[in-house]
N, C-alpha and C positions, 0 to 999 in steps of 0.2 A: 106882296112885298116887292118893293121897287129896288132897282139897282143901288140907289143911294143908301137905302136902309141896310142892305146886305154889306155894303162897304163900311158903314159905320160900325157894324158888329165884327168886322175883320174877316169876313168870308169872301168866297169867290162868287162872281156872277156866273151864270150858266155858260155864257160865251167864253169867259176866261177858263172855265173848267174844260170846255170842249177843246180849246186850243192846246192846253196843257196835255190833255189826253191824247190828242193827235200827235203832238211832238214826242211824247213818251212812247207811243206805239211805233213811230218811225225809228226811234233810237233802239228799241228792243228788236225790231225787225232787222236792222242793220247789224246789230251785235250777233243775233242768231244766224245770220248769213255768213258771218266770219268764223263761227265756231268750228265747222268742219275743216277749214283751212288750218286753224291752229292745232286741231287734233292731228292732222296729217303731218304738220311740221314737228309736233312733239314725238310722234312715232318715229319719224326719220331720225331725229336727233338721238332718241333712245337707242335705236339700232346702231347708229354710228358710234355712239359712246361705248356700248357694250363690245363692239368689235375692236375698238381701240384698247379697251381693258383686256380683252382676250389676247391681243397681240403683245401687250406688255407682259402678261402672264406667260406667254409662249417664250418670250425673251428670257425671263427668269428661269423657266424650265430648261431651256437650251443651255444656259450658263451652268446650272446645277449638273446637268447630265454630262457636259464636257468636262467639268471639274472632277466629277466622280469617276467616270468610266471612259472618257475620251469621246471623239467624234462618232465612233461606231454605235454609240448608244442612242443617237438621234433617230435612227430608224424606228425604234420602239415608240418614241414620242409621236411620230407621225400617225400612229394608229390610235392614239388616245383621244378621249372626249375632252375638248378644250374647256367645257364647263366644270370638269373635275379639278381644274387648276384654280378655280375661284374659291375664296374662303366662304362666300355666300352666293348661292345661285339666284338668278333673277326670279321674281315671283311668277313670271309667265313662261318659265321653263318646265316642260311637261315630263322630261326624263329621256331615257334611252329606249329606242324601239328597234326592232329588227325588221327591215323592209316595210316601213309604215305605209299605209294607204293615206296619202295626203288629203284625200277628199273627206276622210273621217275625222281629221284633226281640226279643232276650232281655230279661227283666224286670230292673229295677234299673239301667237305663241311660238316659242323655240322648242326644238327637239333635236335629238342626236340619232341619226340612222347608223346603227352598229354595222349593218351589212356593207354600206358604202363608206363608212367612216366619215360621214358628212354631217355638219351642223346646219340645220334648216330653220329658217324663219318664215312663217306664213303671215304676210302683211294683212293688217286689218283694213287697209284702204288701197285700192288700186292706184290712187293718185300719189301716194307717198313716195313711190319710187318710179317715176315716169320713164326712166331709161330701161326698165325691166319689161319683159314681154308678159309677165304674169305677176301675181302677188307672192311668188315664192323666191326667197333668197337662199342661196346655198354657199357654204364655206367649207373648206377642207384644209387640213394641215398637210402641206406638201414638203417633201424632202428636196433640197436644192443640192446640186452637185452629185458626185458619185462616191460611193463607198468602196469601189474597186481600186486597189492601190495602183494598178497598171494605168488607169486613166486619170489619176490625180496629179496635180501639178504643185510645185512649190516645195520648200524644204521640209515642211511638216507633213505633207501628204494629206492634209485635211481641208479639202475644198468643198465642205458641206455646210448646210444650214437648214433651217426650217422657216416656213412662212405660212401664215393663215391667209389663204387666198380665196377670193370669191370665184365660184365656178358657175358655168352656165347650166341651165336646166337640161340641155342636151347631154350633159355628162352625168346626170343623176342616175343613181342605181335603179335597175329594173325598168328604165325608161318610162317612169310613171307619168300619167297624164297631169296636166296642170291642176293645181289645187283649186277646188271650188270652195274650200273651207266649210266645215259643218257649223251648225249652230253652236254658239258658245256654251260652255258648261262651267259650273262652279267647282274649283279645285278645293279639296280639303287639305289643310296643312297638318 
């Protein structure tokens, strides 16, 4: 069969098929090369978004506590799990642990360390958070100001507040080693 006959029937010649195959292969290779980048960006945005939501929830909790019991009730909020303030917890939240071994926790998950009162995220990618020394991000609700009336300033004597702040790994409870993240497992809801 000649090229002219293949054209009359509306088909491709072998050469045209080879060119299309090569171009398609190059496009797929380029796309697959970009997938990890987009996965890292998605992880970073998801973490930043959850932290913003938790900070908003903290503001609501502070306003409720001050309205109900005054600024002295803020100290109790500093020890709470921030995930408890959400109406729906993230799917990758594993729950509360007491002094967890971070090497045993799968990557890409959140957990709350009850001993250190620290919210921990184990990144699925080392490149998602390049400013970090490892793939472990830690956050803690910290009390600002003083509850001691002798050290407070102003007419109301309430120079206090709370903030959800990122802490460094060196402040982590029990000085645990950097997380190596275990193999992922399937959570049952």
